N, C-alpha and C positions, 0 to 999 in steps of 0.2 A: 518460468517454472512454477512460480507461486500461482499464476493465473490458472494453470492446469489443475492444481489442487482445488482451487475455488470453483472451477467449472464442474469438476467431479462432484463436489459437495452440493452445488446448486442443482445439478441433475438429479441426484439421489433425493434431495429435499423435495423437489417438485414431483418426482415419481412417487414418493411416499404419500404425498397429498392426493395425487390422482388415484392411487390404489385404495386409499381410505374411502373415497367417494365413488369408486367403481368407474373411473374414467380410464382412458388409454394412457398408460404410464410414459411411453417413449415420447408422445407428443408434448406432454407437459415438461418432460425433461429437456427436450429441444427448445421449448419456450424459455426455460430458465437460461439456457446457454445463449439464446438470441438476445435476451434482455441484458445479460452481463456483457456480452461482446458489443452490443449496440451502445450501451452506456460508456464502455471503454473507448470506443471509436469516437463517439460524440465529445467526450471529455478531452481526448487527445487532440482532436481537430480544433476544439475551442481553445485549448491552451496554446497550440501551435499558431493559430491565427492571432491570438493576443500577443504572444511573444514576438512574432514577426512584425506586428503592427507597432509595437512599442520600441523595438530595437531591431531594425532591419539587418539581416545577415547574421543574426545570433544563433540561428538553428543549424548552421552549416557544420559545426563541430560537436553537435549534441550526441551523446551515447544513449540509445533508446532501451538499453537493457540494464538490469541491476536494480538495486533499491535506491530510489531517490524520493524526496518528499512528494514530488508530483505523482509518482507511481503509487505510493502508499495512500495518498488522498484519493486518487482514482479508484483504487481497490475498495476503499471504505465507502465511497459514494456509490459505486456499482453494487456492492453487497447490500447497502441500504435500499437501493432500487429493487433488487431481487427480493429482498425480504418484504418490502412494502407491497409489491405486486402479489407475493405469496399470500399475505394477509388479506388482500382484497379478494383473491380467488377463494380463499378459505371461507370468508364470510359469504360469498356468493354461493358456494357449494352447500354450506350449511343452510342457507335460506332455501335453496332448491330442495334439499333433502327433507326439510321440515314440512314442505308443502306436499310431498308425495304421500298418498295414503298407504298404510301398511298392507301387506298381503292378507292379513286376517280380516281387515275391514272389507276388502274386496270379495272375500269368500262368504260373507254373511248373506244368508238367504239362498245359497245354492244347495241343491240336494247332495247329501253325503253318499259317497260310494264306498261300500265295505267290501 
């Protein structure tokens, strides 16, 4: 349930970034969801492989729901990944935006129509 709230927040966070720079909102929202879920799957598989390698048969009675230390650490790492990529995209968009000439500069020298 907690992951659903995190996904909604990440979607809105990235959609706001896309809207601010004139990009397609839903594509960047889905990118946020993919980043979060990708890190969750990667961390879950990594932990499962580690746990099974160190103590064979230990994963048979594991409950995958609820609040556990591993889940909370996974949420935090995934949120940091979403936030880090957000900051990278924000810097990239600001760099692109600063290179674009403004409309007023493009209109210099064109005849005025009244």
